[in-house]
N, C-alpha and C positions, 0 to 999 in steps of 0.2 A: 504494500500500500504506500502510495506517495501522494504528496500534496502538490497540485499544479497551481502555481500562483501567477500573478501578473508579472510582466517584465517592464519595469518603469525606471528610467534614469540609470540603466546599466546593471540592475540587480533585481532579484526576485522580491516581490512585494505582496504581502498577504492582504486579504480583504478584511475590512472591519465588519462586513455584512455577512451574507449567507454563503453557503457552500452547497454543492450537489455531487452525487456520485458519478463516476465515469464507469460504464459497464462494458464488459467483454461481450460482443454480439454472439460469440459462439457458445457462451454459457450463461449469459446474463448475470454473472457474478461481478461484484464491485471490485475494480482493480486500482482505483485512484479517487482522490477527492479534489474537486475543482473549486477554486475560490471565484466567486462571482462579483463583478464590479457593478457600479451604479454611476449616477451622474457625477458624484464627487470623485470617483476613481478616474473617470474620463477627464474631468477638469484638471486633476493632478497631472495626468499624462500630457495634456495639452500645454499646460504652463511650462513643463520641462521641454516639450518639443519646440515651443516658440523660441525659447532661448537658444536651444541647440541649432535650430534651423538658421537663425541669423548668422551664426558663425560658419555653419556648413555651406551655406550658399556662397561664401567668399572663398572657399577652398578651391584650388585650381582644378580644372577638368582633368589634368594629368593625374593629380593625387586621388581624385574620386575614382578614376578608372583603375588605378593601381589597387585600391581597396576592393573594387569589384573583381579584379583578377585573383586576388588572394581569397576572396569569398568563394569564387568558383572552385578553387583547389580544395578549400576546406569542405565545401559541399560534397565534392567527389569522395573525399576521405570519410565523410560522415554518412554516406548514403545508406550503408548497412544499418547503422544505429537509427536513422530516421525511418527507414522502411520497417524495421521491427516494431517501433512504437506505433506507426500507422496501422500495421497489420493487427496489433493487439487491440487498439482502440476502435478502429473502423471495421475490422473483420476481413478486409481484402487480403489476397495472397501477398506474400513478401515480394514475389516477382512483379506483381502488378504495382505494388507500392514503389519499387525501384524504377519501374517504367514512368510513373508520374513524376518522380523526382528528376529523371532524365529530361522529360519534356519541360519541366520548370527551369532546368538548367539552361535551356535554349534561350529563354528570355534574359537570364542573367548574362549569358554570352552576348546577347544583343546590347545589353547595357554597358558592356565593356568597350563598345565602339561608339559610345555616346558623343565622343569628341567629333566624330564625323557627322553625326546626325544633328548636332546642335549648331552646325555652321549656319550663319545667317546669309542674307543676300546683300549685295552692294551695287549701286548704280552711280557712276560718276557723271557729273554735269546734268542732272535732271532739269536744272535751269542753269543759267550762266553763273559759274562759280559756286553752285549748290550741289551737294551730294545727298543721296538718299540711301539708307540702309536699314536692315531689320535684324533683330536677334530675339532669342527666346529666353525667358526668365522663369524661375520656379514660382509656384503658386503660394507656397508657405507650408502650413501644416495640412496634411491630407490623411484620409482614413480609408481603410479597406475592411469590408465585411464579407466573410467568405464562408462557403458551405462545407458540410461534413464529407462530401463524396471525394474531394481532392484536397486533403488538408495540407499538402505541400505544393502541388502544381498551381492551383488557382491563386494562392497568395503570391507565388513567384511571378504570375502574370502582372502583378501590380508593383510590389515594393522595389524591385531592382531598378525599374525605369524611374519611379518616383524619386528614389534616393539619388540615383546617378545624375538626375537633372537638378538636384539641389534642394529638394523638399525634405521635410521630416515626415515620417510615416507612422501611423498608429494602426495596428492590425487588431481586429476583433474576429478571431477564428470561431468555428463552430464549437459549442460547448460539449459536443459528443466526442470529439477527437482533437483536443487542443494542444497536446504535448509537442507535436512536431514544430509548432510555431515558436515555442520556447527554446527548442534546440537551435532553430534558425537564428533567434536573437543572440544566443551565446556565440554562434559562429560569426555573426557580424561584428561582435565585440572583439573576438579573436583576430578578425581580419583588419582591425584598426578603425572601424567606424566609430565616431565619437558617440558617447552615451547620450541618449535622448533622441537620436536621429531615427532609430527604429525601436518601437515599443510595442508591447502586446498587452491588451486589456481584454479580459475574459468576461462573459456575461450573456444575458438574454436580451429581451426586448427593451428593457430599461437602458441597457448599455447602447444598443443600436440607436434608440431615439436620442440619447444624449449626444452621440457622434453626429447624428443628422442635424441637430439643432444648435450645437455649440458655435458661438459667434466667431471663434478663432480657428475653426476648421474651414478650409477653403473649398475642398472637394471631397466627394465620397464615391468610392467604387464598391459595387456590390455584385455578387453572383449568388443565385439561389432560385427559389420558386417564383413563379409569376406574381402571385398575390403579394408576397413580401417585396419583390422588386418594385411593384407599383407603389407600395407604401413608402419604401425608401426614396424612390424618385420624387413622389409628391411631397414628402416631409422635408427632404433636404433641399429640393428646388424652392419650396416656399420659404426656406431659411436663407435663400440667396446663394446657394452653393452650386458648383458645377457637379453634375452627377452622371455616372455611367452605371446602369443597373441592368444586368443580364438576367433574364428570367428563364422560365421552363421551356420544354420542348416536347415534341411528339414526332420524332424523325422517321421518315418513310424511306424504305429501300425498294426501288422499282426493279423488278426482274423481267427483262424483255424475253420474248420467245427465242431469240438467237443467242441468249446467254449460255455459258457453261453452267448448267444447273447445279452440279455438285460443288463447283467452286463458289457460286453465289450462295449456296446454302451454308457452306463452311464459314464464309465471311459474315453473313447475316447472323449466324449463331454466335460468332465472336462479338458482334455488335450488340446483340440482344441479351446475351447471358454473361458476358465478361463483367466482372465486378458486380455480379448479381443484378445487372441492369441499372445500377445506381450511377449512371453517368448522364450528364446533360446532352452528350453526343451519342447516347445509346441508340439502338435501332429497335424500337418497340413495335414497328409496323413494317411488314413486307407486303408489296403489291405485285401480284403475278399478272402478267399480261398475256392474253391469248390462251393457248391450249396447254400451257405447261403447269397449270395450277396443281394438279394432283401429283405430278412428278416432283414439283418443288416441295410439297407437303411431305412426301415420302423421304426426300433427302434431308429436310430440316429436322424431321423426327429422328432420323438416324444420328444426326449431329447432336441433338439434344440428349438423346438417351445414352450416349457414350460418355457424357460429362460426369466427372466425379465431384460430388458436392461434399464439402467438409470445412473444417476450420482453416483460416488463412495461414496458420502456422504450419500446416501439413504440406510438404512439398508436392504431395500427390494430388492436392486439391486443384480442381479447375474452376469451380464456382463456390464462393464463400457465402456466409449468411448475409441477409439484409441487416440494416443498422439497428433496428428496434423491433420490439414485439408489434407495435402499431404498424410498422412498415410491412411486416409479414402478414398481419391480418388484412391490410388493405389489398395486397396482391391476391390473397385467397378470396376475399369478398368480390373483387372484380372478376375473378374467374367464375365464381358462383353465379354472379349476375349475368355473365356472358352465356353460361350454360342454360340458365333459366330463360334467356331470351331466344333460345334455339341455336346458340353457337355450338359448334362441334369441337370438342377438346381432343386434338390430335395427340398431344402429350399432356399428361396431367401430373403436375408436381405438388399438388396440394397436400397429399398425405405423407410426404417425405419425412422420415426421421433418421437422423444421423446417430449411429451407435456411439454411446459415450457422451453425446452432446444433446441429450433429449430436451434440455431447457433452452437450447440455442434458437436463434431466429432464422431457421432454415426453411426454405421452400424450394422445391425442385423446379427446373426449367419447365415452362408451360407454353403450349402452342394451341391457339384457338383460331378457328376460321368460321365462315358462314355467318358473320355478324352484319347487321344493318349499319349503314354509314353514320347513323345518328346515335349509335349506342355508346354510352360513356366509357366502356372498356376500350373502345377504339378511339374516341375523340379526346379523352383526357390523358394526362401524363401518368403512367403507371409507376415509374421509377422502381422497377423490380423485374424479375426474370420472367416476364409474360410477353410473348410475341403474338400479335394479331396478324393474321394473313388475310388480306383482302384480295379480291379478284376483279379485274376489269377486262374489257374486250380488246382495247387498242391503246396506242401511245397517248393519244389525245385525252382519253378518259383517265389515264394514269396521271397526266399533268393536272387535269381538272381536280382530281381527288386530292392530290398533294396540296395544291394551291387553295383548296377549300378549308384547310386547317387554320385555326387561329394562331398557331405557332409557326415560326419560320426560322428555326435555328439551323439545322443541317438536313441534308438528304443525300441519297446515293442512287445511282443507276448502274445496273449490271447489264452490259450489252457488248456485242462485238462490232457494233455499227458506229462508226464515227459520225455519221449523219444524225442518228438519234441522240448520241451523246452531246453533240454540239447544240442541237435543238433544246435538249433538256437543260443544259447549263444556261441557256438564254431565256427560256420561257418560265423557268421555275421561280417562285417568289419566296426564296429562302436565302439566307446569308452565306451559307457554306455548302459546297457541292462536292460530292465524291463520285468519280467515274471509275467503277470497278474497285472502289475503296470504301469500306463500310463506315469508317469513322473519320470524316475529313477534317480533323482538327488541324488548323494551319500551323506550320512551324513558327518558331518564336520571332522571326524577322518579318512575318506577315501579321495580320491582326485577326482576332477571333471575335465573332459576333453574329447574331441573327437578325431577323426582321420581325415585324408584327409584334405579337405578345411575347417574343423572346428577347426583346431589347427595349429599354426605356432610356432615352438620352441619345445624344448624337454620336458618341464615340464608341468604337469597338475596343476590345481589350488587347493589351500588349502590342509589340511591334510599333510601326510608325504612328498609328492612331493613339496608342498609349502614350507616346512621347508628346503628341499634341495635347492630349488630355491633361497631363501633369505640368504643362508649361503654358505661358501666355506670351504672345508676340508683342514686341515693342518696335515701332517704326520711328526712325530719326531722320530729320531733314536738317542738314548742317551747312553753314556758310562761315568762312574764315576770312573776312575782308582785311586788307592791310590797315594798320592803325591810322594811317593818314588818309585813307580812302573815305570819301563822304558819299553816302547813298541817301537819296531822297526817299522818304517814307511815302507810300501810296495808301490811300484810303479804300482802294478797290480790292476785291478778293484777289489773292496772289495767283498769277499765272506762271507758266513755265517757259519763259522766253530766254 
């Protein structure tokens, strides 16, 4: 049993308020105690961050990137430690946890080249003897509120770029698996980052609302469910802050008649059942086109049935438990409702029990088909290992079905046709598209983000748009006349002669 405390001003800080247990999803046993913050905890962190940020913004770009390079090496060395604690608290396999750390490292590597990306523009003689130029400056103190499903990767979408561009960053990780963030805070300190530039405050809604409304926080980044994304966006925007709030998803994978069905099934299975479906880029819907429906069902059932379900700590595990009892019950309820509505359960994982882990949050991979397009099991985000397989007659119907979703995070198409692949990427109303790739999460030097109810705010996460989000542009127009030169003032609006 350990205490997980806040990280404020370079050290662990206990709460004066309440605590809550951290549970192992494989057993539901308490493995740690989390200290919860409130508005006073947030204010304490903000005051430290304000002071630290003023000094950090004056540190040269060269020194900032040197710290980022050291942080990269420390992250590589600590990957095993972080992956183990993620697996213990989240439930995902250690290999999957190492994968998310590696993807987070991509954004850290993008931040090491911030000297290149922060170069401004310069134009000589925009008017006679007058030059114009631009540069970008940090916002000040910024905050990130991140979900349980990627306790390392999603925060890394935010803090490396925010810090490298001269901001101070306050992270509020999920209270379900918070320990990885504290390890990252320690690594930043070891890398030479001044205390107060990166801090971690734990808590629930009170902490979130305090971050969204504190007058000295300039911007808030959020990743999570659509209802909370809407709340964060509305609350923080009303408080005058810059906001990027990434919400939920219901990603579709379209399988065309010319696709390699066995390949498509294996890839869709990875997207649907990897990490027990608890990914915003999971694939909870497959759409078969034409006469391959039954062939795909047979192939996806074979993929689902060969998966080993167990604790994330077991190297033999393919699919771990979901995060909580409530999450398990939601998946089972949605499968029940689908069956009651006439859906056909091709694979039924509702009764799965893992020997030795009878109290864990396990549910087996589940595949359902023959659902109407307005059924909630199809239209809502499951966030669990339940795959709905829909069927349409042709490509146009597939595009129409995908575009009818209120979500627009990611999608994929499996096809051997360049014609249909190109049409799909053009016509689909979604932020991220995979062509024969089930989880099209962009690499760290591109940006991540969806459309419609999957994103609130103007900026996508990490990459170039992340840099724009955490900085503001300043334009300068300058003239340096000779001391003896006399220029008559004009009362007219200036022109560029």
